[in-house]
N, C-alpha and C positions, 0 to 999 in steps of 0.2 A: 344335337340339332334336330331339332323337329319341327315335321311340317303336316299342316295338318289338310285332312283334304273334305275338300269342302262342294256345295251343290245344292239344288232345289231338293225337297225330299222328293225320294222314289228315283233317284236318275242312275243308282246302281253305288254308290259312296262303300255303301257297308260291305255288298259284295264284294267290290274293288279291294278294300280291307282284308276282308278275309282269304281274298286272293294273295295278297301282301303279305300276313300274316301267317300264314295257313292256321287262323285261330277260327272260333265260330261267335262272331260277332253278330248279333240279333241282326236277319235282314227279312225283308216281310213287304207284303203290298198293300202299304197305308201307311200315310205321311206321320213324321214324329217319331218310326218304330225308334229309333236313335236318340237319346236324350239325352243320356251321360255320355259322353266319350268314352268310344274304347280307344285303347292307348298297344300299341305293339312295337316290339326292335326286330329289325330285320338285315340280316347278312345281306353286305353289297355284294352282287356278283363278280367275280375278279377271277380270268382265265390263268393270270400271273399266278395268283396262290395257288391255283392247283398244281401248273408246273413245279411251283418251287417245293411242295408237298412230295411230288411225284419224286423230284431228286432228293431232297433232302430226308426224307420218307420221319416224319417230325413225329414224336410222342402226342403233340397237338398241331392242330391248323386252326389258326382264328383271324377269321374276317374282320373287316370292317363292319360297321354298324349304322342304322339310320332309324331316326325313332319314326313314327306315322301316327297320325292322329286323326279317328272318324269323328267326324262332328258333326252334331244335329243339322238337319234342312233348314233352309235356313227362307221364308217366305216374306213376300211385301209387306212394308211396315215392321222389318223387322227393328231397324234403328231405332224406332219407337215402342220396339218392347214385341212387338205382335210376334204370334207365334212363339219360338224359343228365341226371338230375335237377341236377347240381352244375353244368355246362356254362350250363344253361339258367338257372338261379338267378343266376350270375355277369354272363349277357348280359343279362338282366333289369334287375337292379340299376344297371346303366350308363344306363338309357333313363329317359326323364322322363315317361313316361306309356304306356298299353297299350292295344293292341287286340284285346280277346281275340274269337278267333274261334269260333263253336259252330255245330256242325251241327245243323240243322233241315230238312235232307231225306232223303227214306230212299232208296237204290239198293244192291239185292243185289250189286253189281259193285264196290262199292268197301267195302272191310273197313272197320269202327268196330271201334277197339282195342278197346272195351269188349263186343264181340258184338251191341251193338243201339243206335240211336239216341233218346238222353234228353237234351234239353238240359241240363235245371236236374240232374241228376246229372253231365254232364260239366263244369260250370262249379262244382259244388262240389266235385270232384275237384282241380280247379284252386284254387281259393279256400282250400281245407286245407292244400295244400301249401303254399305262399306262406303261410300263416297258422302252421303250424306254423315253416317258417326265420324268421318275423319273432317269435316266441317264442323262439327261441334267440337272436338280436340282443337283444331285451329283456332275457333273462335274466341276459345278460353285463354289459348295463348297468345291471342292477339291482345285482347285484353289486357294481361298482365302487363305485356310488352309496352300497348300505348300508355299505361297508367306510369310506368318505370319510366317510358322517355321523356315526361315532363320534367324528370330531373337530369335525363340525360339523350341531347341528342342524339349522339351515335347510333342508338337504338331505333330511329326513324328510319333507317333504312331497313332495318331487320320488319317493322312494321309492314312496311309497303311492300315485299317479298311475301310476307304473308297472307297479306289481303290480294294479291297476284295469285297466290296459292287457291285460296277461298272461293276467286272466282272460276279458275282451274276443274275443283275438285264440283262446284254448281254446273258445269257442263256435263259435269258425269262420265269425267276423264280423271283416272286412276294416276295418284302421288307418283308411282314409278315412273309414268311418262313426262312429268313436269322437271323442265330443266331450270335449275335451281343455281344462282351464281356461286362460283367451288365458296366462296368465304362464306355461302348461309346454308352451303349442302350441309355440314355438320350438327347446326342449330336447329334443321328440318328433320336429321335424324334420328334426335333426342324423343320428338314427337311421338316416334314408333306408329306410324299408322299404318291402319290397316291396308291403306292400297298402295302404299309404298314397298311392301313384302314382293320379292319375286314369285312369280306366277307358273305354271306348266296347266294346260288347260288337254284334259283326260277326255278325249272324244270318244266315248261312249258309241260304239257301235252295235250292229246286228249280226250273229254268228254266220249266217252267210256272206257276210261280207267281208269276212277274215282271210287275208292272204289274195284278196282281187284286186289288185291294185290301187283299192283306199278312194275309190269314187263316190262316196258317200258324200251327197248335197251338204251336209252338216258339218263333217269333218274338212271339208273343200272351205266353208264360209269363215269356220273357224280361224284356219290356215289366216287368213287375210285379215282376221280382228287379230291375233299373237303376233303377225308382221307389222304392223301399225304399232303393235305395245310393245313392240322388241323382249315378246316372251315366249315359249316352247309350247308346242302343241303335240300330242303323240293320239295316233287313233288306237282303241285298247276296245276290245269285247273283254268285259268284268266276268261275265257268264263263265266264257269259254276259259278264261285265266282262271276262273277258283276252281274249275275242271281240272286243268292242267296242274294247279298247286296239291293235286287229292292224287296223284300219281307218284309213284317209284321214278327214280332217275331215270333209270333207262326205259322205261314205258313214256315217261317223260319227253325225252328225247325223241321218242320215235314218233311222237304225236304231235308235235312242235313241229319235225320236217314233213311228215303228213298234210300238213297245212302249209307248205311251202316256205316255211319260215327258216331264219337261220337261229334265231333265238326269239323267247317268247317277249311279247308289249311287255311285260311284267318284269321284265329282267331290264329293258330296255327304260322302263320309267324308273325303274331301282336307281340305275345308274347316274341317269337324267337329271332326278333328286338330286343325287350327291354333287354334281359338277355344279348345278342351279344355287347350293350353298353355298358355291366357291370353293368346295371341299379336296384334297387330294390324299392318296397312300402314298405313304413310302414304306417300302419292306426291310423286316428282321428275318435273318434264315439262323439256321441252326438245329440237331438234332433232337433238342429238347421242345421248340417252337420253330413255327414258320407262323408269321402275323403281319397281319397288315393294320397301319398305324395312322387313325386319323388327323390330318392338321390342315389347316386354311393355307388358301394359295399363297405364296408371300413369306411363309414362316421362316425362320433363319432356323441352323442345323440344333443352336444350342437350345430353344423354344423346344424343336423338334423332340430331344434325346430328353428333355423334362417331362414328353409323354409317356415315357418308359419306366423314368425313376428322376425325383428331385434331384439327384446326386450326380444323376450326369449331367444335367445344366452347370451347379454350381462347380462342378471341378473337370467342366469340359477342356478336352484338349484337342481334339478332330475328329472330323467324321468320313471315315472310311467308304468311299462310295461308286458303287457301279451301277448304269441305269441297266432295267429290267432286260433290254433286248440286247444289249450287249452279253450280260452273263449266259444268256439264254444262245446266243450265238457259241461263246466261246465255252459251254456245256458244265462249266463248275467254279467255283470263284478262286480255286488252287488255278485254273486255266488263264484265268482273265488277271490273274497278277501277273503272270509269268509273260503274259503279253503287254504287261505296262498301263492295263486299261482301267485296274481301281484307283482312283482319283484320292488323293489324303485334302480335305478341304477344311477351313477354318470358320470364326465364329460368325462372320461375315455369308457364309455361303445361305442361298434359297433353296430351299429343298424344294426337288422335282418331282411330278406323280410320277411311281414307279420305280425310284430309287430304291435300289438294295444298298443296308446303311449297317456298319460298325462301326458304335461309338466308342471312342478312346477317351478315359476321363480318369481325373486324381480321383481316389477316395478322400 
């Protein structure tokens, strides 16, 4: 699963990407510094995994991971090929969700492509360009359906739904806020619209605003936009997070505490990205490896077992499951079994986040 980091040029996308991946994506004070997308695979912070590793002392401890893509900045006219628009749109189309970085700090030393800082104007710039690109996609589909409807009147309702969507997008409203009839929702999903993707707004605030109650006006304005879209928003200082990422774990913890925080904004962003994609983790334990496995929310036990090995799904017998919190309370798997707290689940069991599982299967 892949998240694209997007935004206008010079808002802090590459700095945030460097912090996320602890890599060295190029970052500079001029537009279009990022041309080809940088890609990084990031471990999902999980305190449960840390606890289980301390309990089992395994040879390996393997976290869940998520992929981030640093995409070139977008400008007005991108939907018609301005700047690096065509590349931007093709790269974002390949992502499952979007982290939209919005500049909310003022610094005369850092160029703003629009001349001044205005978070609402900036997100509207990108949303409008994505809406325009989506309108082209929907209109092409509408043309095909209208042609097919001449011989199949049942398609007229589909055409009407697409016409409503075009009007919606024309008002600058993203497709993710469009309410389609349940019977039409699946048909719309195959269009892979840019504005239908889940979004997290990352409000890039100033260094002097971290841990101070987050009263940045730009962040507060973004909260209202996110609420209206049923999207997520998180305040984050990309430059401080990039600095935190260079520290060793002990110094990093002390630095975060000095800021008055329980965890870095970066860790919160990674966790939020994971959940926004509809992902959960189940856990396996043993002396060889403690591991977090990624599945979509709603996955049943045999499908989860297949993540480990295809033979596990084919020969699935049952899953022995104990919630992480129960295991931690008991102190060991043996103690949980003695208390009858390890459940035996069959093929219809839906996995829950934090399940500690042992799969039983026939070879």
